[in-house]
N, C-alpha and C positions, 0 to 999 in steps of 0.2 A: 602338462600344459595348462595355463590359466584360462579361465572361462572367457575373460574379456581382454583383448589386446591392449597393452599399455605402451604407448609410443612416447619416448622422451625426445622432444624436439631440440632442446638446448639446455645447457648447464652453465652455471656461473658460481664457481666454488662448489659448495655442497648443494646449492639450490638447483632445482630442475623445473622446467616447464614442458608440458606435453598434453597428451589427450588419452583419456581412458574411454575406449569405444565400447558401448553397450548396444544391445538390440533396440533400445528405446531412444538412443541418441548419444552424442559425444559429451563427455565431461571434460572441460578444459581445466588443466591443473597448472598452478595451485588453484583449488576450488573451495568456495565457501558454501556450505549446505544450510539453508534456512531450516529451522526446526518446526516441523508440522506436528505438534504434540498429539493431537487427537484427530488427525486427518485434515488439519487446517493450520496454516501459518497465521498466527493470531492477528486478527483485524484486517487481513488482506485476502483478496481473491487470488486464485491461481494465475489469472491474467496479470495481475499486478506483480506477483512473484516472478513470473517469466519476464515481464517488462523490466524488472530490476536487474536482470542478467543472470538469474539462477539457472544452472543446468540440471540440478538435482535437489531434492528436498529430503528431509529425514522424518520418518514416522516413529512413534513411540509404542513399542510392543505392549508394555505394561498398561498404558491407558486404553489402548484399543482392545486388548483382551478382556478388559473389565466393562468397557462401554464404547461402542455398542455390542461388543464381543467379536472376536476374530471370525467366528462361525457365521455371524450375520454379514460381516463385510464380504466373506467368501460367497455367500448366497447372492449378494448384490453385485457380484462380478469382480471382486478384488479391490484393493485399495486405490489403484490408479483410476478405475472407473468410478468408484465411490466418491472420490474427492475431485474428479475431473482434471487430473494431472497426468499427461501422457508421457512426460519425460521420466528419467530414472528416479527411483525412490530407494533410499537406504533405510533400513529399520534397525534400531538398536535391539539388544537382546532382551531388555526388560530388567536386567539385573540391577542397574543403578537405581531405578525407581523403586524396585522391591526393597532395596536396602535403605532408601532414604524416605519413602513415603508410606510404606505399609505400616499398619498399626502394630503388628507383631510379625516378625520374620525370624524363622529358624533355619539356619544353614547347616546342611549335612553334605557328605560326599555325593548323595543322590541328587541334590538340588536344593531349592528353597521352598519352604512352606510358609504361607503368609496370609494375613487378613487384609482385605481390601480397605483402603483409606476412605472409600465411598460409603460402604454399608456394613463393613465388618465380615462379609462373606469370606469363606476360606478357599484358598487356591494353592496350587503347587506348580512350580516352574522348574523343570529339569532341562538339561541341554537338549534332549530330544523334543520336549514339548515346545521349547523356544524356537527350534528350527521348524517344527510343524506350523506354528503360528505364522512366523515370518515368511517362509518360503511357499508353503502350500495353501495357507488361508488368506493371508494378506497379499501374497504375490510380489514381494519385494524383489528388486533387481539385485541389490547388495544386502546380504544377510550377515549379521554379526553373531559370533559364537557367544554363548552364555559365559560370563565371567563373574568373579567375586571382587568387589571393590572395597578397599579399606581407606577410610579417611586418614589424613595425615595431620600431625605426627601420630605414629603408632609404634608399638613394640616391634622390634625386628622379627621376632618369631611369628608374630601375627601377620606381618607383610609376607613372609616366606610361605606361611601356610596358605594364604589366599592366592599367591602366585602359583603354587604347585597344584592347588585345587583347580584354578583357572585353566592350567595346562591340561589337566585330566579332562575337564569339561570340554576343552577345545578338541581333543581327540574324539570324544563322544559326539560332539557337534558335527565334526567332519564325517564320521561314520554314518550318521543319520542323513546328512546332506548329500553325500556321495559326490558324483561328478555330473554337473548340469551345464548345458550349452548356453542357456538364456539367463542364468542366475549365477552370482558369485558369492563366495563365502570368505569372510575376513576373520583372521585370528587376532587376539588381543594380547599384547605384551603387558605384563604387570611386573611388580617388583619395587614399587614406591620410589624412593630416592637412592636405593642401593644398587650400585653399578653391577655387582656380581649377580644379584638376583635378576636384574634386567637381562644380563647376558644369558643366564640359565633359561629364563623365560623365552627369549628369542630363539635359542637353540632348540628348545622343545617344540616351538611352533613351526620352525623351518623343517624339522624332521617330520612333522605331521603333514605339512604342505597346504598352504592356503592361496587363494586368488589375490589376496591383499592382506596387509598387516596394519593393525592399529596400535597406537601407543596409548594405553589406558592408565588410570590411576593417577592422573595429574589434574591440576585445577581443583584440588580437594583439600587445600589447606597449606600447601608448601610455599605459596607465594611466587611472584614473578621470578625472583632470583633463583629460587629452588627449582622451578620449572626449567629455566634456561640451562641450569647446571646439568639436569638430566638430559636435556635435548642436545647437549654437547656430545653425548656418546650414544644415546638410545637409537636414533634413526639409523645410524650406520651399522647397527647390529642386525637390521632387517634387510631383506633382499633388495638390492638396488633396482632390479628389473620389475618390481611390483609396487603399486601405490602404497604410500604410507599415510595413515590417517591419525591425526591427533584429536582425541575425543574431548568434546566439551569446551573447546578453546576457540575463541576467547576475545579479549580486547585487541584492538588493532595492533598495538605494539607487540603483544604476544604472538600474533599471527606473523608479523614481519620477521621477528626473531626466529620463529619456528621454520618459516620458509627458508631463511638463510642457512638453516641447519639440515635441510633436506626433507621437510614435511610437505606433502602434496594436498591433503584434504583436511577440512575443518568443519565444525558445527558449533553453534552456540545460540542460546536464546537472547543474547544481549541486544541485538538490533531492535527486535520487536518489544522486548521487555522495557528497554529504555524509552522507546517511543510511547508506550502506554503510560509512562510516568513523566512525560514532558521534556525528555532529554533528546537532543539531536546530536549526532556525531558529525563533525566537520574536519576539514584538513588542519584546522587550528586546535583540534581537541573537542571534547563534548561541551555543549552549552545547554543551560537550563532555560527553556522558553517561558517558564513562570517568572523569571527575573524581570523586574520593572524596566530595566534598561532596553528591553525589546518592544515596549509598548507602542513606540512610534517609529520603529525601524522598518523602513520600506524595502530593504534588500531581501532577496531570496536566500535560502539556505546555501545553495550551490548551483549556479547557472551551468556549470560544466557537466552535471549529472543529468542524463537524458530521461528523467521521469518528471511528471507534472509536479509532484510533491516537492521536489528539490528546487525547481526553477520558476514556478508560476505563482507561488504564494509568498507573501511577505512575512518576515518574522513578526511584524506587528499583528497580522491576522492570526498567525499560529499562536502567538502569545494570548490573543483574545480567546481562541478556541480552548486552549489549555486551561486558562484561568476560569473559563465558563464551564469547564468539564463537558465540553461538547465531544461527542464520539468522533466526529470528523477529525479533530485534533490528533487523536490516537491513531487513526487510519493514516493520515498524512505523514506524521512523524515516523511511524513504523515503516511505511513505504520508503520514505527518504533514507532512513537508517539502513535498511536492507540494500537499497541501491548504492549507498555509500560504501558498504562492505564489499559489494560485488565490484564496484569501481576500483576499490583498493586491490582486489585480486587481479583485475585486468592490468592495473599499473605494475603489479609485481610480475605478472607474466611478461609484460613488455620489457621491464628492467632486466629480467633474466635473459630474455632473447637477445637483448642488445648489450649484454655484459656490463651493465652499469648498476647492478644491485647494491654494491658497496656504497656508492654515492647516494642512492635512493634511501638505503637503510640509515645512513648517517643523518641525512636531512630529516627523515621521519622521526628519528629518536630525538633530535634537537627540538622539533616542533612539539613532540609529546612532553618533553621536559619543560618547555616554555609554558605549555598549557597547564601543566601540573603546578608550576610556580604561580601562575595567575589565579588559579583556583584557590591556592593556599592564601 
């Protein structure tokens, strides 16, 4: 029996909308999780994140274990209390950051030995240590197994090796985690763009038994078309009665296409990263507020989005803030972008519930294509 009840309220083709019920609150699916790398969603307060519509945020194990250290967070009452966020938190395993940020990382079947990108200090991350940090020290509601990520393209034998090692680490993660009533553990499917490897990974994970299942190893170089090709078959390999989480994705078009294929949860740094660089996401596509054409544009970003950043400030003012390198510009654009992503998820939930996802998806793709053409 899974730790958290997952109720699917409606389906439309492969797409689903429902609720994942946790002791800290309900997560409406499809759900977008803002990334709170070091105990903060960059440039935003937790009140702004909640006002944007987020039901859950993501914390990064690698960053928090190095600074301020997971042990310190635990002494200060856990991650929820530390960052003043009372809703659910999902933590990643730390594996992705170890592979991408550490100065030197050595992977063996035991785990990963690495040097911190901050000061060169040496650390080790095993499946057991990752679970201890996430579940026992940080106190995450949803914990991810440690996995090994391979950037694409990569040799088939390397992708297969990482998939099988991830499955072994998944079993060790589950053994360490055990069965808990107030916390859930998700397994991670790997296998690159190889359908047979994806199937083998899914079968191994289902045999172990997890509270939810993630699709990992995408958004790492395969491109949108390659990702969609994998999503044509990968979600259906995972249990329909449990939430499916596509890790590290993504752009709005990626999210819409993934939802249509049965994915329930997403995370990405894009909303806040774009905001810090002067880019705002809109229904007509992304716009660059540094552009001179906004210098006297008195219209807001989107009056339909119920946060102040979206409806109460003119593009002209935001242009001024961005061009002047004022911190408030980063705050307002990050807040708007996050609210835009959360509004998109609400639109998707409504479209699925009303059995009109196909029309929504078609219109969205047409707008995305038009925006791409105008940018070109």
